[in-house]
C-alpha positions as CSV (number, residue, x, y, z in Angstrom):
1,X,0.0,-0.2,-0.1
2,X,1.5,3.3,-1.3
3,X,1.7,6.5,0.5
4,X,2.0,10.0,-1.4
5,X,5.4,10.9,-2.5
6,X,7.6,12.0,0.3
7,X,8.6,15.8,0.3
8,X,12.3,15.8,-1.1
9,X,15.5,17.5,-0.8
10,X,14.6,19.8,-3.9
11,X,11.3,20.9,-1.9
12,X,13.3,21.8,1.3
13,X,15.6,23.9,-0.8
14,X,12.8,25.7,-2.6
15,X,11.4,26.7,0.7
16,X,14.2,28.5,1.5
17,X,15.5,26.4,4.5
18,X,18.8,26.3,5.7
19,X,19.3,22.6,5.7
20,X,22.9,21.5,4.9
21,X,22.9,19.4,1.8
22,X,25.1,17.0,3.5
23,X,22.8,16.8,6.5
24,X,19.8,15.9,4.1
25,X,21.8,13.1,2.5
26,X,23.0,11.7,5.6
27,X,19.7,11.6,6.9
28,X,18.3,10.0,4.0
29,X,20.9,7.1,3.7
30,X,19.8,3.6,3.3
31,X,16.2,4.3,3.5
32,X,15.3,2.6,0.2
33,X,16.0,-0.8,1.8
34,X,12.5,-2.7,2.4
35,X,12.7,-4.6,6.1
36,X,10.8,-6.4,8.3
37,X,6.9,-7.0,8.0
38,X,4.9,-6.7,11.1
39,X,1.4,-7.4,11.9
40,X,-0.8,-4.9,13.8
41,X,-4.5,-5.2,15.0
42,X,-5.2,-3.2,11.8
43,X,-3.2,-5.2,9.2
44,X,0.5,-5.7,8.3
45,X,3.1,-3.1,8.0
46,X,6.5,-3.1,6.3
47,X,9.3,-0.9,7.3
48,X,12.8,0.2,6.1
49,X,16.1,-0.9,7.3
50,X,18.2,2.1,7.9
51,X,21.9,1.6,8.2
52,X,21.5,-2.1,8.4
53,X,20.5,-2.0,12.1
54,X,17.5,0.0,12.7
55,X,14.1,-1.0,11.3
56,X,12.0,2.2,10.7
57,X,8.1,2.1,10.5
58,X,6.8,5.7,9.6
59,X,3.2,7.0,9.1
60,X,1.9,3.9,10.5
61,X,-2.1,4.6,11.3
62,X,-3.3,4.3,14.6
63,X,-6.5,6.1,14.2
64,X,-9.1,6.7,11.4
65,X,-9.4,10.0,9.4
66,X,-10.6,12.8,11.5
67,X,-12.1,14.8,8.4
68,X,-15.8,15.6,7.9
69,X,-18.0,14.1,10.4
70,X,-15.1,13.0,12.5
71,X,-13.8,16.7,13.0
72,X,-13.3,17.6,16.7
73,X,-14.5,14.3,17.7
74,X,-12.3,11.7,19.9
75,X,-10.5,9.4,17.5
76,X,-11.7,6.0,16.2
77,X,-9.7,3.1,15.3
78,X,-8.3,2.9,12.0
79,X,-10.0,0.9,9.2
80,X,-8.2,-2.5,8.7
81,X,-6.6,-3.4,5.5
82,X,-5.4,-6.3,3.6
83,X,-2.2,-6.9,2.1
84,X,0.9,-4.9,3.6
85,X,1.2,-1.3,4.4
86,X,4.5,0.2,3.4
87,X,5.4,2.2,6.2
88,X,8.2,4.1,4.3
89,X,7.2,8.0,4.7
90,X,6.2,10.5,7.2
91,X,2.5,10.3,7.3
92,X,0.4,13.9,7.2
93,X,1.0,15.9,10.1
94,X,-1.9,17.8,11.5
95,X,-3.5,20.9,10.1
96,X,-1.4,23.7,11.4
97,X,0.1,27.3,10.9
98,X,3.7,27.0,11.3
99,X,5.5,29.0,13.9
100,X,8.1,31.7,13.0
101,X,11.0,30.5,15.1
102,X,14.9,31.1,14.9
103,X,16.2,30.1,11.5
104,X,18.7,27.7,13.1
105,X,15.6,25.5,14.3
106,X,13.4,26.3,11.4
107,X,16.1,24.7,9.2
108,X,15.3,21.5,10.9
109,X,11.5,21.4,9.8
110,X,10.8,19.2,7.0
111,X,7.4,20.7,6.6
112,X,5.9,17.6,5.6
113,X,2.3,17.9,4.0
114,X,-0.8,18.1,6.5
115,X,-4.3,16.9,6.4
116,X,-7.0,15.5,8.7
117,X,-5.9,11.8,8.2
118,X,-3.0,12.3,10.6
119,X,-3.4,9.9,13.2
120,X,-0.1,8.1,12.6
121,X,3.3,7.3,14.4
122,X,6.4,6.3,13.5
123,X,8.8,3.6,15.3
124,X,12.4,2.7,15.2
125,X,13.5,-0.4,16.7
126,X,16.6,-2.3,16.7
127,X,14.9,-5.6,16.1
128,X,11.4,-6.9,15.6
129,X,9.6,-9.8,17.3
130,X,8.1,-10.4,20.7
131,X,11.3,-11.6,22.3
132,X,12.7,-8.1,22.4
133,X,11.2,-6.6,25.5
134,X,12.9,-3.4,25.0
135,X,12.0,-0.1,26.8
136,X,9.5,2.0,24.7
137,X,10.1,5.7,24.5
138,X,7.4,7.5,23.3
139,X,8.1,11.0,21.9
140,X,5.5,14.2,22.1
141,X,6.7,16.8,19.9
142,X,6.7,20.6,21.0
143,X,5.0,23.6,19.5
144,X,2.5,24.3,22.1
145,X,-0.5,22.7,21.6
146,X,-0.9,24.4,18.0
147,X,1.6,23.4,15.7
148,X,4.7,20.9,15.3
149,X,5.0,17.4,14.2
150,X,7.1,14.4,15.1
151,X,8.8,14.7,11.7
152,X,11.3,17.3,12.7
153,X,14.9,16.2,12.0
154,X,16.3,16.3,15.5
155,X,13.3,13.9,16.4
156,X,14.5,11.0,14.3
157,X,14.7,8.0,16.5
158,X,17.1,5.8,14.9
159,X,20.4,7.0,16.7
160,X,19.1,6.6,19.9
161,X,17.4,3.2,19.2
162,X,20.8,2.1,17.8
163,X,22.9,3.1,20.5
164,X,20.9,2.0,23.5
165,X,18.8,-0.7,22.3
166,X,15.6,1.2,23.0
167,X,12.6,1.5,20.8
168,X,11.4,4.8,19.9
169,X,7.9,6.0,19.1
170,X,6.6,9.3,17.6
171,X,3.0,10.1,17.8
172,X,1.2,12.7,15.4
173,X,-1.9,14.1,16.8
174,X,-4.4,16.7,16.0
175,X,-3.5,20.5,17.0
176,X,-4.9,23.9,17.4
177,X,-8.6,24.1,16.5
178,X,-8.6,20.6,15.1
179,X,-7.4,19.1,18.4
180,X,-8.7,21.4,21.0
181,X,-11.9,23.0,20.0
182,X,-14.2,22.7,22.8
183,X,-17.8,22.0,21.7
184,X,-19.3,20.0,24.6
185,X,-21.2,22.9,26.0
186,X,-22.7,24.4,23.0
187,X,-23.1,21.4,20.5
188,X,-25.8,19.2,22.1
189,X,-25.7,15.6,22.4
190,X,-24.0,15.2,19.3
191,X,-21.1,16.8,20.2
192,X,-21.1,16.1,24.2
193,X,-17.7,14.5,23.7
194,X,-16.2,17.0,21.6
195,X,-13.3,18.1,24.0
196,X,-9.6,17.6,24.2
197,X,-9.5,15.4,21.2
198,X,-5.9,15.8,20.5
199,X,-5.1,14.5,24.0
200,X,-7.2,11.7,23.2
201,X,-5.6,10.9,20.1
202,X,-2.4,10.7,22.0
203,X,-4.1,8.3,24.4
204,X,-5.2,6.4,21.5
205,X,-1.6,6.1,20.2
206,X,-0.5,4.8,23.4
207,X,-3.1,2.5,23.4
208,X,-1.9,1.1,20.1
209,X,1.6,0.9,21.7
210,X,0.2,-1.1,24.2
211,X,-1.6,-3.5,21.7
212,X,1.1,-3.9,19.2
213,X,4.3,-2.7,20.3
214,X,5.5,-6.2,21.3
215,X,5.6,-7.2,17.7
216,X,7.9,-4.4,17.2
217,X,10.5,-5.9,19.9
218,X,9.2,-3.5,22.7
219,X,8.0,-3.8,26.1
220,X,4.3,-2.8,26.5
221,X,4.9,-3.0,30.5
222,X,7.8,-0.4,30.2
223,X,6.7,2.6,28.6
224,X,7.9,6.0,28.8
225,X,6.3,9.4,27.5
226,X,8.6,12.3,27.1
227,X,8.3,15.5,25.4
228,X,9.7,19.1,25.1
229,X,8.0,22.3,25.3
230,X,4.3,21.7,24.4
231,X,5.4,18.0,24.5
232,X,6.1,18.4,28.0
233,X,2.9,20.1,28.5
234,X,1.1,17.2,26.9
235,X,3.4,14.6,29.1
236,X,2.0,16.7,32.1
237,X,-1.5,16.5,31.2
238,X,-1.5,12.9,30.6
239,X,-0.4,12.5,34.4
240,X,-3.8,13.8,35.1
241,X,-6.0,12.2,32.7
242,X,-8.1,8.8,33.9
243,X,-8.1,7.2,30.5
244,X,-4.1,7.4,30.1
245,X,-3.3,5.7,33.5
246,X,-1.7,2.4,32.7
247,X,-0.6,3.3,29.5
248,X,2.8,4.5,30.8
249,X,5.0,3.9,33.4
250,X,7.7,6.9,33.6
251,X,7.3,10.6,32.3
252,X,10.0,13.2,31.3
253,X,8.9,16.8,30.7
254,X,11.6,19.2,29.1
255,X,11.3,22.8,29.1
256,X,7.4,22.8,29.6
257,X,4.6,22.2,32.1
258,X,0.8,22.1,32.6
259,X,0.1,23.4,36.0
260,X,-3.2,24.6,35.2
261,X,-5.4,24.2,32.1
262,X,-8.4,26.0,30.5
263,X,-11.4,26.2,32.5
264,X,-14.6,24.9,30.5
265,X,-16.2,28.4,30.4
266,X,-13.0,29.9,28.9
267,X,-12.8,27.2,26.3
268,X,-16.6,27.6,25.4
269,X,-15.8,31.4,24.4
270,X,-12.9,30.6,22.7
271,X,-14.8,28.2,20.7
272,X,-17.5,30.6,20.0
273,X,-14.8,33.3,19.1
274,X,-13.4,31.2,16.4
275,X,-16.8,30.6,14.9
276,X,-18.0,33.9,14.6
277,X,-14.8,34.9,13.0
278,X,-16.0,32.1,10.5
279,X,-19.5,33.9,10.3
280,X,-20.9,30.8,12.1
281,X,-23.0,30.8,15.2
282,X,-22.6,28.5,18.1
283,X,-25.5,26.2,17.0
284,X,-24.1,25.7,13.4
285,X,-21.2,23.2,14.3
286,X,-22.3,20.8,11.4
287,X,-21.6,23.7,8.9
288,X,-17.9,24.3,10.7
289,X,-17.5,20.6,10.3
290,X,-18.0,21.1,6.5
291,X,-15.8,23.9,6.0
292,X,-12.3,23.3,4.0
293,X,-9.4,22.8,6.3
294,X,-7.8,26.0,4.9
295,X,-10.7,28.1,5.9
296,X,-10.7,26.9,9.4
297,X,-6.8,27.7,9.6
298,X,-7.3,31.0,8.2
299,X,-9.5,31.8,11.2
300,X,-6.8,30.9,13.8
301,X,-4.6,33.8,12.9
302,X,-0.7,33.9,13.0
303,X,0.8,32.3,16.2
304,X,2.3,34.7,18.5
305,X,4.3,34.1,21.8
306,X,5.8,30.8,23.0
307,X,4.8,27.3,22.6
308,X,3.8,25.7,25.8
309,X,4.8,28.9,27.8
310,X,1.6,29.7,29.0
311,X,-0.9,27.7,31.5
312,X,-3.6,28.1,28.9
313,X,-1.4,27.1,25.6
314,X,0.2,29.3,23.4
315,X,-1.7,31.9,21.8
316,X,-2.8,31.2,18.3
317,X,-4.5,34.3,16.9
318,X,-8.2,34.0,17.6
319,X,-7.8,30.6,19.1
320,X,-5.8,29.6,22.3
321,X,-5.2,25.9,22.2
322,X,-5.1,24.1,25.3
323,X,-6.4,21.0,27.3
324,X,-9.5,21.9,28.8
325,X,-10.7,20.7,32.4
326,X,-13.7,19.3,31.4
327,X,-14.6,17.2,34.4
328,X,-14.6,13.8,32.6
329,X,-11.6,13.4,30.3
330,X,-9.3,15.8,32.2
331,X,-11.2,16.2,35.7
332,X,-9.0,18.7,37.4
333,X,-5.9,20.8,37.1
334,X,-3.1,18.5,37.1
335,X,-0.7,20.3,39.3
336,X,-2.8,22.9,41.0
337,X,-3.4,23.3,43.8
338,X,-1.4,19.9,44.3
339,X,-0.3,17.3,42.1
340,X,-2.7,14.9,40.7
341,X,-2.7,11.4,42.6
342,X,-3.9,9.6,39.5
343,X,-0.1,9.3,38.6
344,X,1.3,9.1,41.9
345,X,3.4,6.3,41.3
346,X,4.7,7.5,38.2
347,X,8.5,8.8,38.5
348,X,9.2,12.2,36.8
349,X,12.4,13.7,35.1
350,X,12.2,17.4,34.6
351,X,14.0,20.4,33.8
352,X,14.8,23.3,31.5
353,X,17.6,25.0,29.5
354,X,19.6,28.1,30.9
355,X,18.5,30.6,28.3
356,X,14.9,29.2,27.1
357,X,14.1,32.8,25.8
358,X,16.9,32.8,23.1
359,X,14.6,30.6,20.6
360,X,12.1,33.4,20.0
361,X,12.8,35.6,16.9
362,X,11.6,38.5,18.9
363,X,14.4,38.2,21.5
364,X,16.1,41.5,22.4
365,X,20.1,41.0,21.8
366,X,20.7,44.6,22.7
367,X,23.4,44.7,25.3
368,X,22.1,47.0,28.2
369,X,24.1,50.3,28.2
370,X,25.0,50.1,32.2
371,X,23.6,48.8,35.2
372,X,20.8,51.2,35.1
373,X,19.6,50.0,31.7
374,X,19.8,46.4,32.9
375,X,17.8,47.3,35.9
376,X,15.0,49.0,33.5
377,X,14.9,45.9,31.6
378,X,14.4,43.6,34.4
379,X,11.8,46.1,35.8
380,X,9.7,45.6,32.5
381,X,10.3,41.9,32.5
382,X,9.0,41.4,35.8
383,X,6.6,44.4,36.0
384,X,8.1,45.2,39.5
385,X,9.4,48.5,40.9
386,X,12.9,50.0,40.9
387,X,14.0,48.7,44.5
388,X,12.8,45.0,43.3
389,X,14.6,45.4,40.3
390,X,17.8,46.8,41.7
391,X,18.0,44.1,44.2
392,X,17.8,41.4,41.8
393,X,20.2,42.7,39.6
394,X,22.5,42.6,42.5
395,X,22.0,39.2,43.2
396,X,22.5,38.1,39.9
397,X,25.6,39.9,39.5
398,X,27.1,38.3,42.6
399,X,26.4,34.9,41.5
400,X,27.4,35.5,38.1
401,X,30.4,37.7,38.1
402,X,31.7,36.5,34.8
403,X,28.4,37.0,32.9
404,X,27.8,40.2,30.7
405,X,24.7,42.4,31.4
406,X,23.0,41.0,28.6
407,X,23.5,37.3,29.4
408,X,22.2,38.2,33.0
409,X,19.2,39.8,31.3
410,X,18.5,36.7,29.2
411,X,18.6,34.5,32.3
412,X,16.4,36.4,34.4
413,X,14.1,36.6,31.6
414,X,14.3,32.8,31.6
415,X,13.8,32.5,35.3
416,X,10.8,34.9,35.4
417,X,9.1,32.8,32.5
418,X,6.8,29.7,33.0
419,X,9.5,27.7,31.3
420,X,11.1,27.9,34.6
421,X,8.4,28.4,37.4
422,X,6.4,25.8,35.7
423,X,8.7,23.0,35.8
424,X,9.5,24.0,39.3
425,X,6.3,24.2,40.4
426,X,5.4,20.6,38.8
427,X,8.8,19.2,40.5
428,X,7.9,20.5,43.9
429,X,4.2,19.2,43.9
430,X,5.0,16.0,42.3
431,X,7.8,15.3,45.0
432,X,5.6,16.3,47.6
433,X,3.2,13.3,47.1
434,X,6.3,11.2,48.1
435,X,5.2,8.3,46.2
436,X,7.9,8.2,43.1
437,X,11.0,9.9,42.5
438,X,11.5,13.2,40.7
439,X,14.7,14.0,38.9
440,X,15.4,17.9,38.1
441,X,18.0,18.9,35.6
442,X,19.4,22.3,34.3
443,X,20.8,22.3,30.6
444,X,23.8,25.1,30.5
445,X,25.6,24.1,27.3
446,X,25.8,27.2,25.2
447,X,26.0,26.6,21.4
448,X,28.8,28.5,19.3
449,X,26.3,28.7,16.2
450,X,25.7,32.2,15.1
451,X,28.2,33.7,17.1
452,X,27.1,32.2,20.5
453,X,23.4,34.2,20.1
454,X,21.5,31.0,20.8
455,X,23.1,30.1,24.0
456,X,21.2,27.5,25.6
457,X,18.0,28.3,24.0
458,X,14.8,26.5,24.4
459,X,15.1,23.0,22.3
460,X,18.8,23.1,22.3
461,X,18.7,19.6,24.7
462,X,16.9,17.9,22.3
463,X,19.6,16.6,19.9
464,X,21.5,15.6,22.6
465,X,18.7,13.6,24.1
466,X,18.3,11.9,20.9
467,X,22.0,11.4,19.8
468,X,21.3,13.7,16.9
469,X,24.0,16.3,17.1
470,X,25.3,15.6,13.7
471,X,22.0,16.0,12.1
472,X,21.3,19.2,14.1
473,X,24.5,21.1,13.2
474,X,22.4,24.4,12.2
475,X,21.8,24.5,15.8
476,X,24.5,22.9,17.7
477,X,27.3,23.2,15.5
478,X,30.3,20.8,14.9
479,X,32.5,21.2,17.8
480,X,34.1,18.2,19.4
481,X,32.3,18.8,22.8
482,X,29.1,17.7,21.7
483,X,29.5,13.9,21.5
484,X,30.4,13.6,25.2
485,X,27.6,15.4,26.4
486,X,24.9,13.6,24.1
487,X,26.4,10.4,25.5
488,X,25.6,11.6,29.0
489,X,22.0,12.9,28.3
490,X,20.9,10.0,26.2
491,X,22.4,7.6,28.7
492,X,20.5,9.3,31.6
493,X,17.2,9.5,29.6
494,X,17.6,5.7,28.7
495,X,18.4,4.7,32.1
496,X,15.4,6.5,33.4
497,X,13.2,4.7,30.7
498,X,14.6,1.4,31.8
499,X,14.5,1.6,35.5
500,X,12.9,5.1,36.7
501,X,16.5,6.2,37.9
502,X,18.8,8.3,35.3
503,X,21.8,7.4,37.2
504,X,24.9,6.0,35.1
505,X,28.6,5.7,35.3
506,X,29.5,8.8,33.3
507,X,27.6,11.2,35.7
508,X,27.9,12.4,39.4
509,X,25.4,10.6,41.5
510,X,21.8,12.4,40.8
511,X,19.7,12.4,43.8
512,X,15.9,12.7,43.7
513,X,14.5,16.2,44.0
514,X,12.7,17.5,47.2
515,X,11.5,20.8,48.1
516,X,14.3,21.0,50.8
517,X,17.5,19.9,49.0
518,X,16.5,20.6,45.4
519,X,19.0,18.2,43.9
520,X,19.7,19.1,40.4
521,X,22.0,17.9,37.8
522,X,23.7,20.5,35.5
523,X,24.2,19.3,32.1
524,X,27.1,21.0,30.2
525,X,30.5,20.0,29.4
526,X,31.2,19.5,32.9
527,X,28.1,17.7,34.4
528,X,27.5,18.7,38.2
529,X,25.1,17.4,40.7
530,X,24.1,20.6,42.8
531,X,21.8,21.0,45.7
532,X,19.5,23.9,45.0
533,X,21.6,25.8,42.6
534,X,21.0,29.7,42.1
535,X,19.2,29.6,45.3
536,X,19.4,33.4,46.0
537,X,18.6,34.2,42.4
538,X,15.3,31.7,42.7
539,X,14.2,33.4,45.8
540,X,14.7,37.1,44.6
541,X,12.5,36.2,41.4
542,X,9.8,34.5,43.5
543,X,10.0,37.6,45.8
544,X,9.3,40.1,42.6
545,X,6.8,37.8,40.9
546,X,4.0,38.5,43.3
547,X,4.2,42.2,42.4
548,X,4.0,41.4,38.9
549,X,1.0,39.0,39.2
550,X,-1.0,41.5,41.0
551,X,-1.2,44.0,38.4
């Protein structure tokens, strides 16, 4: 069974992306060798043998098309097929409006075709057959809840699977209005279940893993969900969804959180606003289902802000995409006021990068002209007064005497963002349950790319976790220090996936996190285990934030 022709290197070049031709050729090597055929609950699939060591199955359907009468509704099982499905190409990504991100990261976006028949997943495995029993690592991509796909170059699971003998899965699911339009309160009985469709897609993907992954050499009793930015928000949300419990056994949240989600009342207003923009009333949902995909996307407007950076999801023009606290599929906020007890026994690995904000095309790289300018910038960032800003600057200067004023500004802006506060809050509240360990990290490796401008930006850790630094040179460069850090990080993530403990011989002892000691692993060329790193800075930002939040 053939798929559409896959987007080629010529299309990438035509799109004006900055993909190194050597990268594309290396990424595509040995992908024309048919590999093993595996039976699934819907039919047989055949993958490709890459590098003579890894079986890659791409675009495998785990759900039926969500077009037409299924738009906005929960996923259904895929239609069974006869014969053999050739899982050689990435499937459709969800309908979306691409984010505008830094050019170095945009270069790694393949921009594969989109469509509403998008419930598919990718599998990378060192060997098929039920005797494998490998740990399964299920990746949830970033992009908030509005954009992204598992098809980006740094997310390729072949190297991680090859080096560590694990099985890697990437799930495509519905996004933005297609995945998070809440219609349960305005759609009557027909749409009573139209809530959190994108999250329920992920659950359907995890059910597919439970039912099929043993045939691909994986252990359905040892599944880790891991994700970054919006993917970390999805991981966090799954920790509080009843239908997801039992489908995964460990969780990793990188640079993202979901302390709170959108209230149903706000989500209803959100849906009505989009419908009004399309010239529809709230009782015309049947008509909304019939509109062309492109017309619905046009009503969402350009994305603004940071994916996964706000409790209600990243802004998306007229539509704010977010999981909704609907009382059923998501009964409560997952981490507010305490962590959900539904997943109390699930170990959590969580953390953030040093300068999350440097992924943003709107980041201000103007060096502050003296301490007064730095203080004014901090004052604007935290919406605080002169005294608080001056005190905070003094604390950061004392703790980081070698940092420039611009570096200090970028770190303060990160520390004051939900990227940092969200992951800290989740770690604290999860650890407070006392049922499963929490492991905290901070990624501090600074990229040399673009004159060092990117620093340790949002997303910078992903190529290291996936062992894809050579495929991600537009972001991490080609320096000799990359491989050792990639080995340490990927080995930690895999150790956690195997046992729930990230410790291994090439790292200092990594103790579990709690609110008293706040044990944290610092990932850099020299990895360090530190208790409560930058304590004075953390407390200073926390003292300033209430003033900001009250305005």
